[in-house]
VOGU-3710 file (C-alpha; in Angstrom, 3 decimals, decimal comma):
1> mnkviqkaak> 104,155/68,449/106,215  102,396/71,811/105,781  99,738/73,182/108,137  96,814/72,322/105,870  97,803/68,690/105,658  98,476/68,528/109,402  94,976/69,804/110,119  93,375/67,357/107,681  95,198/64,425/109,228  94,210/65,541/112,727
11> vnhsklctsl> 90,470/66,057/112,261  89,790/63,010/110,104  90,797/60,161/112,417  87,233/59,212/113,317  85,992/59,637/109,754  88,862/57,507/108,505  87,847/54,714/110,895  84,197/54,984/109,816  85,116/54,862/106,124  87,257/51,781/106,652
21> lkwydkeark> 84,557/49,878/108,547  81,869/50,760/105,978  84,144/49,342/103,287  84,802/46,221/105,373  81,080/45,627/105,896  80,718/45,254/102,135  84,084/43,829/101,079  85,239/41,583/103,948  86,992/38,432/102,755  85,251/35,168/103,549
31> lpwrippelt> 87,757/33,159/105,535  87,061/29,845/107,314  88,209/31,101/110,732  86,370/34,410/110,572  82,940/35,519/111,760  81,603/37,952/109,097  80,936/41,599/110,067  77,156/41,267/109,872  77,413/38,824/112,793  80,147/40,530/114,815
41> kkgikndpyk> 78,010/43,699/114,812  75,341/41,627/116,566  77,793/40,674/119,295  78,751/37,221/117,994  82,433/36,696/118,688  85,124/34,698/116,937  86,403/31,493/118,534  89,773/32,256/120,215  91,017/28,736/119,414  90,295/29,141/115,698
51> iwiseimlqq> 91,790/32,627/115,577  94,902/31,353/117,356  95,361/28,424/114,942  94,863/30,664/111,904  97,240/33,358/113,140  99,999/30,862/113,911  99,577/29,317/110,451  99,582/32,741/108,807  103,005/33,549/110,244  105,302/33,408/107,183
61> tgvktvqtyy> 102,566/31,730/105,079  100,002/33,209/102,671  96,230/33,122/103,156  95,544/30,934/100,113  97,910/28,222/101,327  96,728/28,439/104,927  93,014/28,000/104,199  93,306/24,337/103,157  95,670/23,498/106,018  93,403/25,277/108,488
71> infikkwpki> 90,249/23,436/107,372  91,971/20,041/107,604  93,513/20,917/110,981  90,209/22,015/112,522  88,412/18,944/111,174  90,966/16,768/112,924  91,198/18,787/116,151  88,051/20,983/116,417  88,703/22,015/120,030  91,810/22,853/121,988
81> qnlneadend> 91,177/19,792/124,172  91,453/17,604/121,055  94,756/19,225/120,133  96,046/18,748/123,662  95,336/15,021/123,422  96,794/14,677/119,903  100,036/12,858/119,184  102,864/15,299/118,468  103,941/13,376/115,372  100,393/13,574/113,975
91> vlkewsglgy> 100,391/17,339/114,451  103,731/17,640/112,672  102,453/15,502/109,793  99,389/17,723/109,432  101,722/20,718/109,413  103,899/19,236/106,656  104,521/21,775/103,901  103,762/24,866/106,008  107,367/25,144/107,167  108,728/26,669/110,380
101> yrralnlkkc> 107,873/23,496/112,282  108,592/25,015/115,665  105,190/26,683/115,255  103,519/23,268/115,352  105,518/22,178/118,405  104,548/25,400/120,163  100,878/24,760/119,341  101,091/21,500/121,266  102,860/23,122/124,224  100,415/26,011/124,286
111> aeiicenyng> 97,381/23,703/124,124  98,724/21,754/127,096  99,243/24,895/129,195  95,819/26,337/128,369  94,065/23,057/129,139  95,939/22,527/132,410  96,201/26,093/133,711  93,201/27,850/132,150  90,624/25,053/131,996  90,816/25,023/128,192
121> kfpnnenell> 89,935/28,702/127,802  92,230/31,328/126,328  93,128/34,201/128,669  91,795/37,539/127,408  94,761/39,468/128,738  97,676/40,370/126,442  100,341/39,907/129,109  99,124/36,395/129,906  98,979/35,509/126,221  102,556/36,731/125,741
131> nlpgigsyta> 103,733/34,180/128,310  102,416/31,299/126,199  104,744/29,444/123,797  104,736/30,728/120,228  102,629/33,813/120,963  104,395/37,120/120,328  103,131/40,684/120,463  101,356/40,537/117,094  99,561/37,232/117,771  98,562/38,302/121,283
141> aaiisiafdk> 97,093/41,564/119,974  95,292/39,716/117,156  93,671/37,270/119,593  92,641/40,042/121,988  91,245/42,186/119,189  89,668/39,642/116,832  88,570/36,926/119,267  87,633/39,020/122,310  86,764/42,265/120,452  88,867/44,321/122,849
151> paividgniq> 91,016/47,270/121,673  94,564/46,161/120,876  97,079/47,495/118,386  97,527/44,783/115,751  100,461/45,410/113,415  101,317/43,032/110,594  103,019/43,735/107,258  99,787/44,914/105,617  98,959/47,273/108,468  102,504/48,668/108,533
161> ritsrlyeik> 102,289/49,446/104,834  98,844/51,083/105,023  99,747/53,256/108,003  103,077/54,297/106,484  101,291/55,436/103,322  98,388/57,124/105,106  100,732/59,314/107,126  103,597/59,385/104,615  106,097/57,964/107,069  109,381/58,164/105,162
171> edlkkskski> 111,418/55,887/107,345  112,548/52,302/107,125  109,957/49,932/108,613  112,416/48,814/111,265  112,694/52,396/112,522  109,069/53,482/112,143  107,266/50,910/114,316  106,727/53,305/117,226  105,294/55,971/114,896  102,975/53,432/113,288
181> yeklekiisk> 101,805/52,307/116,729  101,065/55,915/117,760  99,067/56,585/114,592  97,004/53,414/114,993  96,202/54,307/118,595  94,447/57,432/117,282  92,314/55,762/114,621  91,493/52,352/116,121  87,794/51,647/116,595  86,874/51,269/120,254
191> erpgdfaqal> 83,423/49,928/119,296  84,580/47,333/116,702  88,283/46,695/117,328  88,246/43,183/115,872  86,576/44,251/112,652  88,905/47,250/112,463  92,025/45,058/112,605  90,651/42,628/110,021  89,544/45,504/107,785  93,113/46,801/107,656
201> mdlgstickp> 94,394/43,294/106,912  91,903/42,930/104,056  92,666/46,396/102,717  96,371/45,596/102,579  95,757/42,251/100,945  93,332/43,401/98,252  93,807/47,159/97,727  96,890/48,700/99,340  99,283/46,147/97,867  103,068/46,479/97,991
211> vnpkcnscpl> 103,243/46,951/94,210  100,588/48,543/91,999  98,077/49,397/94,761  94,487/49,926/93,629  94,288/53,450/94,974  91,125/54,417/93,102  89,246/51,613/94,898  90,570/52,518/98,337  88,074/53,796/100,939  90,886/55,776/102,582
221> lkyclahknn> 92,123/57,521/99,444  91,185/61,045/100,534  93,065/60,584/103,818  96,255/59,182/102,262  99,159/61,619/102,321  101,404/59,346/100,247  98,826/59,309/97,466  98,262/63,058/97,727  102,003/63,713/97,423  102,587/60,896/94,910
231> tykfiplktk> 105,066/59,072/97,159  103,064/55,855/97,680  105,288/53,877/95,273  108,273/54,406/97,551  106,535/53,860/100,897  107,155/51,967/103,096  110,918/52,090/102,845  112,674/48,784/103,345  116,289/47,908/103,989  117,791/46,153/101,012
241> klnkvikkgy> 117,980/42,430/101,536  121,424/40,874/101,681  122,232/38,120/99,236  121,423/34,723/100,704  124,234/32,374/101,606  124,326/28,948/99,979  124,516/25,811/102,097  125,159/22,268/100,894  124,632/18,808/102,313  123,474/15,235/101,777
251> lyigitteek> 120,109/13,543/102,151  120,343/9,854/103,046  117,608/7,643/101,587  117,919/4,244/103,264  115,581/1,528/101,984  114,949/-1,731/103,821  114,637/-5,151/102,216  110,843/-4,716/102,604  111,000/-1,620/100,370  110,382/0,777/103,242
261> iilikrpkkg> 112,131/4,101/103,702  113,961/4,713/106,982  112,967/7,937/108,745  114,180/9,610/111,921  112,783/12,291/114,230  114,850/15,459/113,989  115,876/17,364/117,143  113,350/19,831/118,580  115,760/22,704/118,056  116,760/24,109/114,690
271> llsgticpps> 115,156/23,962/111,257  112,539/21,266/110,607  112,442/20,799/114,370  110,745/17,613/115,556  109,760/16,440/112,081  109,989/12,834/110,928  111,983/12,563/107,709  115,037/10,944/106,107  118,307/11,688/107,883  120,622/14,306/106,433
281> sdwkqnefpt> 124,136/15,553/106,958  124,978/18,917/108,470  124,449/21,764/105,997  127,761/23,489/105,305  128,155/26,940/103,807  129,462/27,018/100,208  130,769/23,453/100,181  129,582/19,912/100,760  130,589/18,269/104,047  132,215/14,862/104,096
291> pkppfkgdwk> 129,367/12,358/103,639  128,733/10,191/106,698  125,706/7,928/106,088  123,919/6,968/109,327  123,546/3,249/108,503  125,816/0,612/106,985  125,149/0,049/103,303  126,362/0,346/99,743  125,681/4,079/99,429  125,621/5,739/96,021
301> ilnesifhsf> 125,268/9,433/95,125  122,636/10,324/92,530  123,607/12,645/89,686  120,740/15,055/90,334  120,623/17,401/93,358  117,598/19,058/94,936  117,375/22,754/95,761  115,333/24,563/98,387  115,128/28,163/99,559  114,787/29,038/103,232
311> thfdlelkim> 114,316/32,567/104,580  118,002/33,235/105,179  119,788/30,775/102,900  119,503/28,561/99,826  120,181/24,853/100,137  121,517/22,229/97,747  121,247/18,592/98,811  122,812/15,655/97,036  120,900/12,395/97,380  122,639/9,307/98,694
321> iskineypnd> 120,766/6,019/98,493  121,333/2,462/99,682  119,607/-0,773/100,613  119,836/-1,226/104,384  119,836/-4,536/106,266  120,422/-3,273/109,816  119,107/-0,144/111,502  118,297/1,081/115,051  115,010/0,216/116,757  113,978/3,859/117,204
331> vyleplnssi> 113,629/4,683/113,496  110,335/5,016/111,632  109,568/2,816/108,629  107,122/3,862/105,926  106,289/2,402/102,491  108,341/4,116/99,802  105,535/5,440/97,616  103,767/8,722/96,908  101,649/8,505/100,079  104,714/9,215/102,229
341> lkslptvmkk> 105,170/12,599/100,532  102,124/14,099/102,305  103,795/13,898/105,694  107,288/15,151/104,824  108,661/18,706/105,050  108,867/20,261/101,586  112,645/20,049/101,235  112,639/16,356/102,171  109,631/15,728/99,949  111,694/16,913/96,964
351> gvalvidnhi> 114,414/14,354/97,647  112,092/11,403/98,213  109,979/12,368/95,188  113,120/12,352/93,049  113,818/8,784/94,116  110,236/7,644/93,554  109,790/9,446/90,210  112,960/7,943/88,796  112,194/4,456/90,162  115,515/4,418/91,982
361> i> 114,858/1,558/94,367
//
């Protein structure tokens, strides 16, 4: 970096912050959990409970998908006290389709702790938030910044990308986190920290996109070193993803004489933790395990498999189906029709839908 660029980057921190907030005042996204900037500037603060729910949902899930889930969730449990009193299975059903079900289990645990230890009010201290289940450094900083309007360094994927381009940080994201943190410390708004964090999120979502960013519409264009040096297409640098492994298994669709599907509650550890769904075999890498149906019956394997992609592996499940006369008392029985699909994890939904759609009963 030459001396001229160094000087420009140094003297423009405050102006950069001002430009970003002016843009946000006009272009802020309307989101159901968010207080708009015209109100936050008057001192009206976001609800920590609503910010917490939205941020947990937004982990690994896009805004468009989350909005509908969030609205339904808040209608059902508008306050943290309502969530604390909710049945765990109901929470998991409401979460169905969002994936990463441990997030929902942690919501329940966290609600219980806050109601019992904090009288139903979120602590406004990052260290205390970090001790709560399911709240990591990003979520804690987001709650502190957005809900309590206190300065905190919020770093998500959008903010990493923007900061890397602004300062032309030519390092892999995994190695540049400390540099990104240092840069954000210099430009963060002390007067409007919550709006500042959300402005960066919105900028990354709508303007500074990973591919084909809309640079000419960016309020920070004149400060962006990657744009000035025409390196923005290559920043941030990311480690190449390894090819996913393939796992295989069986999904067991047991149907009672009353035409009800037999469901079980999965363990609270591992994928799909705590969800209620049809039993399955272990998922074995590159080959199918020996099928071991959980109930006695005349089990048959369907010709068609289902496929699902998780973060670290792809899954193929063969469907086994049978009428069942005897089953344990601790199973769950639900009518085998399209209404059951709403409460199942996506991968299980695919298997049950295949059975229903093909009238295999």
